[in-house]
N, C-alpha and C positions, 0 to 999 in steps of 0.2 A: 705220413709222419706218425699219426696216431696208431696206425696199424703196425708199424715197425716197433713203436714203443710198447704196444700191447704184446707183440710176439716176444720182445726182449724180456718183459716182465714175466710172461708165461714160462719162458725157458728158464729163467732164474728160479722161479717157484718149483718147477719140475725137477731141476737139478739139485736144489737144496733139499727136496723131500726124499731123494734117493739116499739110502744109507750105503756107505762103501762096504761095511761089513754087516753080515747078517746078524739080526738080533738073536741073542741066546735065550732059549726058553728055560724057565726055572723048573726045577724038580719040585714035587709036592713038599719035600722036606725043607727046601729053601723058601718056598712060599710060607710054610708054617712058621719057620724061623723069623721071617720078616714080620709076619703078623704078631707073633709073640713079642718081638722087640718093640713094636709100635704100641701095643696095648699094655705092656707092663708098666710103662710110665703113667699112662692114663688111669689105669686101675689104682695105682698107688696114690695119685692125686685125688681120685674119687673117694678112696678110703679115708684120707686125711680130712677132706671136707665133711664126710659123714661123721667122723669122730668129733669134729668141732661142733657140728650141729647137735649131736647127741649131748655133748657136755652142756651146751647152751640150753637145750630143752630140759635136761635133767634139773638144772638149777631152778628153772621156772616151775616145772611140774612137781618136783619134790617138795618145794615150799608149800604149794597148794595142798598136796596130799597130807603133809604133816599138820598143817592148820586144821584140815578136816578131821583127822584122827584125834587131835587134841580137843577139838570141839565136841566130838562124839564121846570122848572119855569124860569130859566135864558134864555133859548132859546125863550120862549114865550114873556118874557119881551123885549128881543132884537128885536123880530119881531114886537112888538107893537110900539116901538120907531122908528120914522122916521130917516133914515140915513142922514148924513150931505149933501150928494149929492142931496137928494130929497128936502131938504129945500132951496137950492140955486136956483133951477129952478122955484120955486113958486113965482108968482108976488106979 
């Protein structure tokens, strides 16, 4: 009984694995066309994510850079102005 069940299952598997029509091979142009169609959407999504990340990072980094520049200008302006102690000793 088990043997006949095994043979039946084996026959089903073998028959189902056989294709009635031969598989067509793709030309290099067809392969490239499929690759391009698959990757086009993924590239577009990756570019959108990259733009969003850039905008987010720019908001953070520009603020820090502007604060740094403003602080450097303040320090330079303070260094250029004579201190009150320096003006008292001049004749």
